[in-house]
Structures are given as C-alpha cells and as structure tokens.
MMTF fields as JSON, N, C-alpha, C and O atoms, coordinates in Angstrom:
{
  "mmtfVersion": "1.0.0",
  "mmtfProducer": "UNKNOWN",
  "numBonds": 291,
  "numAtoms": 292,
  "numGroups": 73,
  "numChains": 1,
  "numModels": 1,
  "chainsPerModel": [1],
  "groupsPerChain": [73],
  "chainIdList": ["A"],
  "bondAtomList": [4, 2, 8, 6, 12, 10, 16, 14, 20, 18, 24, 22, 28, 26, 32, 30, 36, 34, 40, 38, 44, 42, 48, 46, 52, 50, 56, 54, 60, 58, 64, 62, 68, 66, 72, 70, 76, 74, 80, 78, 84, 82, 88, 86, 92, 90, 96, 94, 100, 98, 104, 102, 108, 106, 112, 110, 116, 114, 120, 118, 124, 122, 128, 126, 132, 130, 136, 134, 140, 138, 144, 142, 148, 146, 152, 150, 156, 154, 160, 158, 164, 162, 168, 166, 172, 170, 176, 174, 180, 178, 184, 182, 188, 186, 192, 190, 196, 194, 200, 198, 204, 202, 208, 206, 212, 210, 216, 214, 220, 218, 224, 222, 228, 226, 232, 230, 236, 234, 240, 238, 244, 242, 248, 246, 252, 250, 256, 254, 260, 258, 264, 262, 268, 266, 272, 270, 276, 274, 280, 278, 284, 282, 288, 286],
  "bondOrderList": [1, 1, 1, 1, 1, 1, 1, 1, 1, 1, 1, 1, 1, 1, 1, 1, 1, 1, 1, 1, 1, 1, 1, 1, 1, 1, 1, 1, 1, 1, 1, 1, 1, 1, 1, 1, 1, 1, 1, 1, 1, 1, 1, 1, 1, 1, 1, 1, 1, 1, 1, 1, 1, 1, 1, 1, 1, 1, 1, 1, 1, 1, 1, 1, 1, 1, 1, 1, 1, 1, 1, 1],
  "groupList": [{"groupName": "UNK", "atomNameList": ["N", "CA", "C", "O"], "elementList": ["N", "C", "C", "O"], "formalChargeList": [0, 0, 0, 0], "bondAtomList": [1, 0, 2, 1, 3, 2], "bondOrderList": [1, 1, 2], "singleLetterCode": "X", "chemCompType": "L-PEPTIDE LINKING"}],
  "groupTypeList": [0, 0, 0, 0, 0, 0, 0, 0, 0, 0, 0, 0, 0, 0, 0, 0, 0, 0, 0, 0, 0, 0, 0, 0, 0, 0, 0, 0, 0, 0, 0, 0, 0, 0, 0, 0, 0, 0, 0, 0, 0, 0, 0, 0, 0, 0, 0, 0, 0, 0, 0, 0, 0, 0, 0, 0, 0, 0, 0, 0, 0, 0, 0, 0, 0, 0, 0, 0, 0, 0, 0, 0, 0],
  "groupIdList": [1, 2, 3, 4, 5, 6, 7, 8, 9, 10, 11, 12, 13, 14, 15, 16, 17, 18, 19, 20, 21, 22, 23, 24, 25, 26, 27, 28, 29, 30, 31, 32, 33, 34, 35, 36, 37, 38, 39, 40, 41, 42, 43, 44, 45, 46, 47, 48, 49, 50, 51, 52, 53, 54, 55, 56, 57, 58, 59, 60, 61, 62, 63, 64, 65, 66, 67, 68, 69, 70, 71, 72, 73],
  "secStructList": [7, 2, 2, 2, 2, 2, 2, 2, 2, 2, 2, 2, 6, 7, 2, 2, 2, 2, 2, 2, 2, 2, 2, 2, 2, 2, 2, 2, 2, 2, 2, 6, 6, 7, 6, 6, 6, 2, 2, 2, 2, 2, 2, 2, 2, 2, 2, 2, 2, 2, 2, 2, 6, 7, 2, 2, 2, 2, 2, 2, 2, 2, 2, 2, 2, 2, 2, 2, 2, 2, 1, 7, 7],
  "xCoordList": [88.572, 89.304, 90.102, 91.103, 89.669, 90.529, 91.714, 92.852, 91.23, 92.144, 93.352, 94.48, 93.218, 94.067, 94.954, 96.16, 94.405, 95.303, 95.875, 96.879, 95.696, 96.273, 97.511, 98.436, 97.726, 98.598, 99.865, 101.032, 99.299, 100.31, 100.625, 101.542, 100.096, 100.779, 101.855, 102.947, 101.57, 102.508, 103.409, 104.449, 103.654, 104.618, 105.558, 106.744, 104.931, 105.441, 106.279, 107.071, 106.097, 106.305, 105.797, 106.505, 104.86, 104.058, 103.227, 102.008, 103.595, 103.064, 101.689, 100.641, 102.059, 100.729, 99.627, 98.621, 99.794, 98.726, 98.259, 97.1, 99.105, 98.638, 97.626, 96.66, 98.063, 97.011, 95.949, 95.172, 96.005, 94.496, 93.867, 92.689, 94.036, 93.022, 92.74, 91.676, 93.802, 93.09, 92.408, 91.721, 92.456, 91.208, 90.023, 89.001, 89.783, 88.897, 88.349, 87.238, 89.162, 88.65, 88.206, 87.202, 88.72, 88.093, 86.725, 85.846, 86.577, 85.371, 84.209, 83.119, 84.518, 83.431, 83.123, 81.957, 84.146, 83.826, 83.128, 82.426, 83.134, 82.588, 81.009, 79.97, 80.966, 79.397, 78.722, 77.761, 79.202, 78.835, 78.555, 77.957, 79.157, 79.317, 80.051, 79.625, 80.95, 81.647, 82.923, 84.071, 82.442, 83.184, 84.21, 85.234, 84.109, 85.179, 86.433, 87.493, 86.115, 87.233, 88.108, 89.223, 87.586, 88.035, 89.233, 89.991, 89.735, 91.099, 91.932, 92.93, 91.812, 92.849, 93.104, 94.176, 92.142, 92.345, 93.096, 94.092, 92.836, 93.566, 94.952, 95.83, 95.049, 96.252, 97.401, 98.583, 96.534, 97.215, 97.776, 98.81, 96.656, 96.985, 98.062, 98.824, 98.128, 99.213, 100.453, 101.44, 100.572, 102.188, 102.286, 103.493, 101.671, 101.41, 102.274, 103.376, 101.652, 102.116, 103.801, 104.758, 103.682, 105.288, 106.282, 107.407, 105.558, 106.631, 106.658, 107.503, 105.99, 106.018, 106.738, 106.931, 107.203, 107.656, 107.056, 107.739, 105.611, 104.91, 104.362, 103.317, 105.393, 105.144, 103.875, 103.181, 103.521, 102.228, 100.967, 100.138, 100.923, 99.688, 99.711, 98.694, 100.929, 101.166, 100.422, 99.494, 101.064, 100.26, 98.465, 97.607, 98.278, 96.892, 95.872, 94.792, 96.486, 95.684, 95.895, 94.979, 97.195, 97.277, 96.277, 95.951, 95.965, 95.229, 93.886, 93.169, 93.196, 92.272, 92.061, 91.201, 92.948, 92.957, 92.431, 91.586, 93.376, 93.226, 91.749, 91.025, 91.458, 89.785, 88.703, 87.689, 89.002, 87.904, 88.305, 87.337, 89.266, 89.219, 89.016, 88.801, 89.071, 88.557, 87.179, 86.495, 86.773, 85.35, 84.212, 83.597, 84.163, 83.52, 81.933, 81.503, 81.45, 80.029, 78.98, 77.785],
  "yCoordList": [143.46, 144.499, 144.828, 145.544, 144.334, 144.56, 143.849, 144.291, 142.18, 141.084, 141.701, 141.274, 142.616, 142.944, 143.909, 143.797, 145.135, 146.064, 145.409, 146.031, 144.188, 143.441, 142.99, 143.143, 142.499, 141.639, 143.043, 143.029, 143.978, 145.078, 145.632, 146.452, 145.413, 146.147, 144.961, 145.295, 143.752, 142.679, 142.841, 142.808, 143.047, 143.327, 144.598, 144.645, 145.465, 146.651, 146.496, 147.375, 145.318, 145.176, 145.674, 145.718, 145.981, 146.774, 145.539, 145.603, 144.701, 143.628, 143.842, 143.231, 145.223, 145.25, 145.528, 144.819, 146.782, 146.923, 145.99, 146.081, 144.992, 143.912, 142.929, 142.38, 142.807, 142.152, 142.592, 141.948, 144.102, 144.627, 144.871, 144.993, 145.043, 144.81, 143.267, 143.104, 142.008, 141.063, 140.543, 139.559, 141.169, 140.492, 141.313, 140.714, 142.365, 142.968, 142.195, 141.686, 142.24, 141.368, 140.002, 139.585, 139.309, 138.085, 138.084, 137.264, 138.958, 139.448, 139.651, 139.093, 140.486, 140.752, 139.563, 139.326, 138.7, 137.576, 136.526, 135.733, 136.348, 135.312, 136.179, 135.526, 137.542, 138.039, 137.52, 136.765, 137.909, 137.701, 136.281, 136.052, 135.278, 133.77, 133.64, 132.836, 134.296, 134.205, 133.254, 133.613, 132.086, 130.691, 130.487, 129.872, 130.857, 130.759, 131.629, 131.43, 132.863, 133.838, 133.519, 134.035, 132.537, 132.439, 131.756, 132.265, 130.638, 130.183, 131.105, 131.221, 131.921, 132.775, 133.894, 134.466, 134.066, 135.295, 134.73, 135.365, 133.594, 132.677, 132.472, 132.688, 132.068, 131.65, 133.313, 133.393, 134.294, 135.313, 135.88, 136.402, 135.525, 135.663, 134.903, 135.371, 133.777, 132.977, 133.249, 133.041, 133.708, 134.212, 135.406, 135.57, 136.389, 137.637, 137.187, 137.653, 136.274, 135.353, 134.966, 135.114, 134.612, 134.196, 135.377, 135.515, 136.097, 137.233, 137.986, 138.879, 137.797, 138.714, 137.571, 137.847, 136.192, 135.659, 134.628, 133.82, 134.673, 133.974, 132.721, 132.553, 131.816, 130.469, 129.696, 129.151, 129.61, 128.907, 129.903, 129.272, 131.011, 131.567, 131.271, 131.074, 131.244, 131.122, 129.339, 129.043, 128.469, 127.265, 127.222, 126.608, 127.908, 127.782, 128.401, 127.962, 129.289, 130.126, 129.06, 128.894, 128.362, 127.688, 126.216, 125.557, 125.93, 124.805, 125.38, 124.586, 126.481, 127.008, 126.945, 126.349, 127.615, 127.701, 126.408, 126.219, 125.513, 124.167, 123.64, 123.084, 123.915, 123.602, 124.407, 123.851, 125.511, 126.454, 126.016, 126.161, 125.566, 125.125, 124.092, 123.904, 123.09, 121.606, 121.27, 120.446, 121.908, 121.886, 123.108, 123.556, 123.388, 125.206, 124.315, 123.204, 125.345, 125.135, 125.503, 125.319],
  "zCoordList": [75.739, 75.535, 76.874, 76.841, 77.918, 79.202, 79.028, 79.181, 78.542, 78.42, 77.466, 77.713, 76.457, 75.532, 76.206, 75.988, 77.242, 77.891, 78.833, 79.183, 79.585, 80.198, 79.785, 80.582, 78.78, 78.119, 77.791, 78.182, 77.11, 76.849, 77.997, 77.947, 79.102, 80.352, 80.754, 81.213, 80.596, 80.932, 80.183, 80.84, 78.872, 78.057, 78.258, 77.933, 78.762, 79.358, 80.597, 80.938, 81.308, 82.713, 83.914, 84.92, 83.907, 84.759, 85.539, 85.381, 86.155, 86.788, 87.366, 87.158, 88.415, 89.391, 88.423, 88.433, 87.367, 86.849, 85.907, 85.501, 85.456, 84.734, 85.461, 84.93, 86.864, 87.49, 88.213, 88.917, 87.895, 88.277, 87.341, 87.678, 86.106, 84.913, 84.26, 83.663, 84.385, 84.448, 85.243, 84.969, 86.558, 87.656, 87.25, 87.584, 86.705, 86.487, 85.023, 84.878, 84.26, 83.169, 83.564, 82.987, 84.357, 84.68, 85.574, 85.31, 86.562, 87.274, 86.104, 86.228, 84.964, 83.855, 83.178, 82.862, 82.89, 82.024, 83.024, 82.397, 84.179, 84.9, 85.138, 85.042, 85.42, 85.318, 84.163, 84.311, 82.84, 81.723, 81.122, 80.071, 82.078, 81.83, 80.405, 79.575, 80.197, 78.985, 79.36, 79.624, 79.311, 79.668, 78.388, 78.684, 77.178, 76.184, 76.332, 75.739, 77.414, 77.738, 78.931, 79.001, 80.06, 81.033, 81.118, 81.943, 80.469, 80.315, 79.946, 80.656, 78.892, 78.581, 79.615, 79.814, 80.122, 81.234, 82.239, 82.586, 82.841, 83.793, 83.648, 84.483, 82.594, 81.657, 81.78, 82.113, 81.403, 81.695, 83.129, 83.547, 83.581, 85.256, 85.831, 86.677, 85.393, 85.866, 85.357, 86.063, 84.179, 83.689, 84.264, 84.445, 84.678, 85.58, 86.771, 87.062, 87.375, 88.643, 88.541, 89.301, 87.703, 87.162, 87.147, 87.628, 86.5, 86.016, 87.569, 87.635, 88.624, 89.972, 90.824, 92.009, 90.319, 91.225, 92.092, 92.722, 92.117, 92.651, 92.028, 91.399, 92.378, 91.769, 92.256, 91.397, 93.582, 94.223, 93.301, 92.645, 93.311, 92.522, 91.091, 90.427, 90.63, 89.074, 88.954, 88.201, 89.812, 89.445, 89.891, 89.258, 90.922, 91.156, 89.8, 89.405, 89.417, 88.125, 86.804, 85.998, 86.677, 85.592, 85.771, 84.783, 86.848, 87.006, 86.945, 86.336, 87.334, 87.067, 85.348, 84.698, 84.995, 83.162, 82.424, 81.549, 83.219, 82.402, 82.68, 81.854, 83.962, 84.455, 83.41, 82.987, 83.136, 82.32, 80.987, 80.241, 80.393, 79.193, 78.685, 77.488, 79.763, 79.462, 79.9, 79.293, 80.95, 81.073, 81.084, 82.051, 80.068, 79.965, 80.338, 80.028, 81.064, 81.32, 80.273, 80.506]
}
C-alpha cells in the first residue's frame, strides 16, 4: 500500500515525499522478508532518483532491483 502511495506521489511530482514513502515501504518489506516486493520498490526508488537528477543513486537502486529480482531469497 505504501508503494502505491509512493507511485502516486511520484506522478504528482513530489520527489521528496515519494522517496520518503518508498524508503519506508522498502524498510517494511525487508522486515517482513517480502522478497517479491523488493525489486519493484527498488525500481521505483531508482525512478525517483532519476526524477531528482541523481543518476548515480538511481543506478545503485536499479542494480539492487535487478539483484533482488534475479536472486530472490
């Protein structure tokens, strides 16, 4: 649910709020070991970093998303 809110905030252009909500979503997913959600949350964080113009952070998130998607625990 937080991931959906983060994506909605991204569409509205609120990069700071998007990042905060998605980071919280990531933290919860990790705590619950919801590995099926990690890739999509990390991808959304990467897109948010791109929107903010932070390409190096975006690349890191994209690499983590790829790893989470190809190596689920």
